[in-house]
N, C-alpha and C positions, 0 to 999 in steps of 0.2 A: 325562742320567744324573743324577737327583737324589742329593744328598750326604746320606745319614742317618746313615752310620757313618763315622768318621774315625780313622786310627791316627797317633799322635804317635810319630815314629821317634825314640825315646830310651828309654834305661834309667834316666836321672836322675829319680828319683822326685819330687823337688821341681820340676823343670821340668815334669814331666807334669802334676802337680797344678795349677801355675800356669796352663799353656796350656789345660787342661780347664776350669778356673774361668773364664778369660776367654772361651772359646768358647762355653761353656754359657750364659753370661750373655746372649748374643743368640740362641743356638739351645738352648734348653732341653731339646729332645726329640733332640738330637744325641747319639748314642753315641759317646764319645770313648775310646779303648783306647790302650795303649802297647806298645812290644816285649815288655815282660814277659808280655803276654797271648798272645804267639807264640813259644812255647819253640823254640830253634834259630835264630831269626831273626837273619841275621848283622848285624854293624854294619861297614859297608864302610870302607876306608882313606879318610881325607879327604885326597884328592890334589889337590884344586881350587887354582887359582892365587889364589882370593878367597873370601870368606864365600858368595857367591852359589853359585858352583861347589859347594862343599861342601855347601851345603843341598839342592842339587839331586840330588847324588849320594846322599844320605842317603834323601831322599824318594823317589826312583825304586827304590832297592833295597828299601825297605819295601813299596812299591807292588807290586813284582814278587814278593816272598816271600807277601805276605798276600792279594792279590788285591784289597785294598780302597783306597780314597782314603787318601793318607797325606801328612803335613805333617811337615817337618822344618826346623830352623833351625842357622844357624851364627853365632856372635857372638864379639865380642871387645872387649877394653878397650884403648884407644888413647890412650896418654899422651904428649903433644906433647914434654915435656922429655927424653924417652927415644926420640925419633925415631919415635913411633907404636907403640913397642913396649908389651905384648907382642903386642897386635894379633891377625893370624890365628893365632897359636900360643899364645893365652891359655890354652888348656885344657893345653898340652903345656909350657908355660913352667916352666923347673926341673924338667921331668920329669913325665910324664901323672899319675904316681902320687903325686907331692908333694901333701901337704894343702895347701888353699887359705891355710890361716893363714900357712903358710912361704912360699908364692908371695908374698903380701901383704907379708910381712916383709922380703922381698928388693926388692921394688918401692919400699918405702918407704926402704929402706937405699940403693938407687941414687938416689933423689931427695934424699936427705940434707936439707940446708937451703935446697934450691930455694925461693925465694920464692913466696908464695901467688898472685901475679898470672901466675907462669909453671908453676903446677901444673895447667893446664888439661888435660882428658882427655874422653873420650866413650866411651859404649857404642854399638856399632854392631851391628845384626843383619839378616841376610836370612833370610827364611821362603819355602820352596818347597812347593807343593801339587802332587802328582802324582795322576792319575786312571787308573784302569784302562782308561779309553777313549783314553789318550794325552794327556790334558790336562795342561798344565804351566804354571803361574802362579807368579811371585814377586814378592814386597813386601820393602821395607826400612823400617827404623826406626833413628833415631839419637837418642840423648840426651846433651846436653851437661853437663858438670859439671867437678869439680876432684878431684884426688886429696887426701884428708884428711891430717893429720898423724899420725893413729893411727887403727886400727881402731873403730868404734863401731856398736853395734846388734846385734841377736840375729836378726832377720828375714832373709828372703831367703836367696840362696845365692851361691857363687862370690866374686867380687870386691866384692860389694855393701857390706860394712863399711867400705871406704877410698873408696867413690865418693860424694862429698859434692855435695849439690844447692844451691847458693847461693841459688836462688830459694825453697826451702823450708827451709833452714837445718839440715838434717839429712842424714844419709847414707842411701843406698838401703835399708841393712838396718834403719835406724830407723823406715821408714814401716809402716804396716798393709798388709795383703794389698791392699785396696781402693785405697789411696793409691799403691802401687807399680804396680798395673795401669793406673792412670789417667795415669801419668807416664812409665813405663819404656820403654825402646827396644822391648821385646818387646812390652808393651802396646799401643805405637803400630804395630808392625807387624802384630799380630793384628787390630787395629781395621781395618787396610786389608784384611786377608784375609777378615774377616767381609764386606766389601763385595763382594770377589771371589766367595765362596760364594753370598751373595745373588743375583749376577748369574748364577752358573752354575745354580742352583737354578730361578731365575726363567725360565731358558732351556729348562727341562725336563729 
């Protein structure tokens, strides 16, 4: 079953645009939709024990509702000095409705004067692809970095303004979209997903 249309299981507009941009770079004819194109499509509870399980839950839910190939991700920011927090609860940290500016302020406050060498962190993401034929594939992406001393940059979304990339000398939010796609955890995972889609399409 060739993949010609794909539903990104999110209502997050920026994430939807980011994933569409990355996927259509390799598949320009691929029609990429989001949950906003399917009124009434439920967002399931993220009850998984890890990112991969949550991504699978969301992808299967979207696939069942829409009848289309669906892709979902679950990601988190893992700060070593905070014992890996906020991790799996990154979206819900300090309350799901709390603005990310406040979430970032709290993380910086908790880190306080933690020295540079101990501010190591990473973005981790799992992406799941579910098909109406029962296909289920998952891929992972991890991007290492550090927590900046203060937010910087207007691009990206979520925790990007405090995620500093020592090798690039900028935060994730200071990168252009193309630069971010080339180096981010999500860009890495979607690059692996592209290979999966090619394999599935090649198999007919």
